[in-house]
C-alpha positions, 0 to 999 in steps of 0.5 A: 234696448228701449221700445218706447213709442216715438215719432218723426214728424215732418213739417208738411204733416207726414209722420213716421212712427218708431221707437225712442233711443238716446235722450228723452225729449224732443228735437228739431232740425232739417231732415236729411239722409246719408248713404253708405254701409259704414261710418255712423260714428263719423256721421254723428260727430261731423260738425257739418251735420249741426242742426240736422236730423240725420237718416242712415240709409243702411238698415242696421246701425250700432252693431260695431259700437262706439270708440274714441278713435273715430270721433270727427269733431275736434271736441269729440262730441256728437254734432247732429241735432237728432238721429234716425235709424231702421234697426238699432242693433242690440248687440255690439260686436267689434274689438274696438268698441268701448260702449254701445251706440245707445249708451253713447247717445244717452251720455251726450244727450242726443235724441234718436229714433229707431224702427223707422221705415228709412227706405220710405223716408229716404224716397219721400225726401228724394221726391219732396226735398229735405225739410224740417222735422221733429223727433220725440215721444209727444203726440204727432200733431204737437211734433208737426207744429214743432217742425213747422216752427223750426228755423229754416236752413237757408240764411242760418249761420251755424258756423258760430255754434261749432267754430273754436273760441280760440286758436289751437295747434293740431299735431295729430297724425293719421297714425295706424290708418296711414298704412292704408293710404296712398299717394305719399300718405304712408307716414307723416312728413316733416312739417315744412310748411306753416298752414293756418286752417280757418275752422268753420267746423273742421273734421279731425281727419282733414287736419290729420291729412294736412299734418301728415302732408308736412304742414304745421297746422294752426286752426283759428276761429271763423271770425279771425281777420285776414290781418291776424292770419297774415300776421302769422305769416303762413305758407298757405291758408286752408278753408275747412268744412262746416255747417249751414248756409254760406250766404249767411257768412259775410264775415267769412267771405270778407276775410277770404277776399282779403287773403286772395292772391296773398297766400295759396288757398285750399278749401273743402266743402263749406270752404269751397262754397265760401271761396266761390262767394269770395270770388264773386260767385253765388250758391244755391240749395240742392233739393235733397243734398249729397250725403254719403261715401259713394258719390261719383265725381269726375276730375276734369283735369285728369279725366279720372272718376273718383268715388267720394265722401260728401256732406252738403245741401248747398252748392256753387252756381257754376254759371256765376263763376264764368270767366272768374274761375275754372271748374275742375270737378263735377258730380256725375249724378247731376253735373253740379260743382265739385271743384274750382280753381282760380289760378290767378289767386293761387286758390283751389277747392273741392266740394267733396271730402278728400280726407274721407273718414269714413269713405274712400281714399281716391282724392288724397292727392289734393293735399299734395296738390296744396303742398305743391302750390306752396312749393311753387309759391 
């Protein structure tokens, strides 16, 4: 494994030394952290991490290698702007592995750094908040300047970088992993319903869950008009996850507004935020976001607590939706919005990721809730 000296420099001038991995070069982005002992490949390939330098809080990364089945981006490429680790394992030990993490990062041109004190970094981000940073082998002062010059996440439209160029049919099933699922997800159902998924940067497992819930899924680009979607005569519309600031996507909000009340709508993550804005609500930035596969959420309808996968730095302002939509889920750490329902419009959404990958399967029932909404329609 390489031991070239590298640095992570934050925009406020703080520098963390480490060793270079992956591609030679320099990269910038918002420095964030994600919790969880597993799932680094899913993190690397989640389009919601576009534009971000992702810190893994688990101390050892790379020990299970990389395989083609666990890619979460539809184009099967890594999406992060950069990757930050404590210990990059020199040994790959898993029967499913097809290549090492370092080979994978180099092949796709991802700039990464290891041997960073990720515990100190995570505590720093929790205290000071997420901020821009730069990773590279240049001198620290130059990297600090690059971090300061990087674009701010607020007001940034990153969806345009990850949304597909044209519509596509998605027919992939959960396959062998379905046997571990509950709530009717043991095998794919007959495709009784036609669903148009607006792809703002969707994860594959979201689309797999829709498919296995009995939906014929057609994914369309983020700038597809409501008229074009309605012309496809779907039974329901799905709003996917994705990166960046929802306030920077007025075209997406306009489309949702023109769909409200005409078709049942289900949104996840960015889709949740965009639905809220389409209903007249607002969003704001969290200090350091919710990222990881161990986030506690309370379902206000059933009273049950779910452990969830999350990946977001923006959140819905619940006060802005009073009298417009009902809050259905809240985050138990800070009370922030994790779900809403607009019954008059046959629309609901959650901030977290019920499809998991990686993560717990506590919330798979939401895909059945979407199906029932289409049943009633």
